[in-house]
KOLVOSE-20217 format. One line per field, with one value per residue (C-alpha): residue number from 0; residue in one letter; chain; z, x, y. Coordinates in Angstrom, 2 decimals, decimal comma. Each point is the difference from the previous one (the first is absolute). Layout:
# KOLVOSE-20217
resi	[NUM ...] .
resn	[A ...] .
chain	[A ...] .
Z	[Z ...] .
X	[X ...] .
Y	[Y ...] .
# end
This chain:
# KOLVOSE-20217
resi	[0 1 2 3 4 5 6 7 8 9 10 11 12 13 14 15 16 17 18 19 20 21 22 23 24 25 26 27 28 29 30 31 32 33 34 35 36 37 38 39 40 41 42 43 44 45 46 47 48 49 50 51 52 53 54 55 56 57 58 59 60 61 62 63 64 65 66 67 68 69 70 71 72 73 74 75 76 77 78 79 80 81 82 83 84 85 86 87 88 89 90 91 92 93 94 95 96 97 98 99 100 101 102 103 104 105 106 107 108 109 110 111 112 113 114 115 116 117 118 119 120 121 122 123 124 125 126 127 128 129 130 131 132 133 134 135 136 137 138 139 140 141 142 143 144 145 146 147 148 149 150 151 152 153 154 155 156] .
resn	[M E W L Y E P W T W A V A G P L I G L F V P A L L L T M N G K L G I S S A F E H L C M M L M P K E R H A M F S F N W K D N G W K V Y F T V G I M L G A Y I A T R F F S S T D V A F L P E Q Y H S L G G V I T L F A G G M L V G F G T R Y A N G C T S G H S I F G L S I L Q P S S L K A T L S F F A G G L L Y T L L S S I L] .
chain	[A A A A A A A A A A A A A A A A A A A A A A A A A A A A A A A A A A A A A A A A A A A A A A A A A A A A A A A A A A A A A A A A A A A A A A A A A A A A A A A A A A A A A A A A A A A A A A A A A A A A A A A A A A A A A A A A A A A A A A A A A A A A A A A A A A A A A A A A A A A A A A A A A A A A A A A A A A A A A] .
Z	[248,17 -2,79 -2,42 0,53 -1,33 -3,40 -2,92 0,12 -2,79 -2,58 1,35 3,27 -1,07 -3,07 1,76 2,89 -2,52 -1,53 3,17 0,82 -2,98 1,26 3,59 -1,08 -1,90 2,94 2,73 -1,72 -3,28 -1,39 -2,83 0,52 -1,52 1,25 -2,45 1,22 3,59 -0,59 -1,89 3,04 2,28 -2,22 0,29 3,78 0,14 -2,30 1,02 -0,90 -3,78 -1,78 -2,53 0,45 -0,54 3,17 2,36 2,55 1,37 3,21 0,39 -3,17 -0,44 3,29 -0,02 -3,08 2,07 2,75 -2,91 -1,46 3,24 0,78 -3,17 0,84 3,64 -1,06 -2,49 2,81 2,43 -2,57 -1,13 3,44 2,00 -2,31 -2,66 0,15 -1,65 0,38 -2,31 -1,21 -0,37 -3,65 -1,89 -0,28 -3,64 1,15 2,42 -2,56 -1,97 -2,89 2,30 1,44 -3,56 -1,08 3,08 -0,55 -3,73 0,71 2,76 -2,38 -2,77 2,53 1,28 -3,59 -0,84 2,98 -0,66 -3,65 0,61 2,76 2,50 0,76 -0,68 3,30 -0,39 -3,65 0,18 3,45 0,74 -3,54 -1,53 2,90 -0,36 -3,84 -1,14 -3,64 0,43 2,47 -2,44 -2,65 2,53 1,39 -3,67 -0,51 3,12 -1,09 -3,54 1,20 2,36 -2,81 -2,41 2,59 0,80 -3,75 -0,51 3,02 -1,03 -3,46 1,03] .
X	[220,82 2,38 -2,64 -1,45 3,31 0,00 -2,49 -2,78 -0,12 -2,70 -1,51 -0,95 -0,47 -2,20 -2,69 -0,08 -0,82 -2,40 -1,79 -0,22 -2,61 -2,61 0,46 -0,51 -3,20 -1,40 0,79 -0,31 -1,78 2,44 2,57 3,75 2,07 2,49 -1,02 -3,57 1,15 2,07 -2,86 -2,28 2,80 0,06 -3,81 0,21 2,61 -1,85 -3,67 -1,06 0,15 -3,16 0,39 -1,86 3,08 1,45 -2,70 1,34 -2,27 1,71 -2,30 0,99 3,56 1,46 2,01 2,06 1,32 1,22 1,25 2,07 1,50 0,68 2,08 2,07 0,45 0,76 2,64 1,61 0,03 1,34 2,84 0,79 -0,12 0,04 2,51 3,54 1,49 -0,61 -2,76 0,14 -3,37 1,08 2,90 2,76 -0,73 -3,15 1,70 0,10 -2,13 -0,01 -0,82 -3,12 -0,96 0,18 -2,04 -2,70 -0,37 -0,13 -2,54 -2,21 0,27 -0,73 -3,10 -1,03 0,30 -1,80 -3,03 0,13 -0,21 -2,55 2,45 3,51 2,08 -0,89 -3,76 -0,14 2,47 -0,68 -3,62 -1,64 1,41 -1,13 -3,71 0,39 -0,31 0,74 1,14 2,61 1,31 0,42 1,67 2,36 0,92 0,90 2,02 1,99 0,25 1,19 2,62 1,26 0,24 1,83 2,42 0,79 0,42 2,17 2,22 0,59 0,66] .
Y	[190,37 -0,42 -0,70 3,45 1,52 -1,77 0,31 -2,67 -2,49 0,41 -3,18 1,54 3,53 -0,64 -2,19 2,53 2,75 -2,28 -0,82 3,75 0,52 -2,50 1,41 3,36 -0,97 -1,98 2,60 3,38 -0,66 2,59 0,36 -0,14 2,71 2,61 2,67 0,02 0,02 3,06 1,67 -0,49 1,10 3,28 0,30 -0,29 2,81 2,36 -0,37 3,45 -0,52 0,42 -2,75 -3,21 -2,20 1,71 -1,11 -2,49 -2,78 -1,22 -3,02 -1,55 1,37 0,60 -3,26 1,20 2,86 -2,48 -2,22 2,87 1,01 -3,65 -0,33 2,91 -1,16 -3,52 1,19 2,18 -2,96 -2,46 2,17 1,33 -3,12 -2,98 0,79 -1,39 3,06 3,63 1,26 3,69 1,76 0,90 -1,10 2,68 0,89 1,81 2,36 2,70 2,34 -2,39 -2,92 2,10 0,74 -3,63 -1,17 2,63 -0,79 -3,69 0,49 2,15 -2,80 -2,81 2,12 0,72 -3,72 -1,28 2,52 -0,80 -3,90 0,56 -1,84 -0,78 -3,22 -1,58 0,76 -1,32 -2,74 -1,54 0,80 0,81 -3,17 -2,07 1,02 -0,32 3,50 0,52 3,55 -1,32 -2,53 2,81 2,19 -2,72 -0,93 3,60 0,32 -3,07 1,32 3,42 -1,60 -2,07 2,75 2,18 -2,79 -0,45 3,79 0,34 -2,78 1,53 3,48] .
# end
């Protein structure tokens, strides 16, 4: 059981993530991405909206709701039962009004970015690249460039 308490090596975790893509294509014929799963979760919770984009098709997208809930449940189980140290829900710096504002602003920026890029980092970088979508290559390059730029700026400031 000790192996569950330590981070897995890239040589194990990487291929497992890689094998998930063909498994999803073969079993669900769907796309992987948490932003679209959250989008469908919102559509399910607000079914009375009149806009066409808010219509939820359970037959094609119901699995995304289970996927989203499974991620949240899996994170809770991993931090509660399979962590060698106590894991706080939020770091201490976010337990203030400034922290709440920072989280809200960050969430809005991430939400805007995923809608603008038509997907999230996992959807584009893991799934989109594996099925050779040019838009996913552009998005992934942008994610990396933005991360490198932020790292450079944060080290200077």
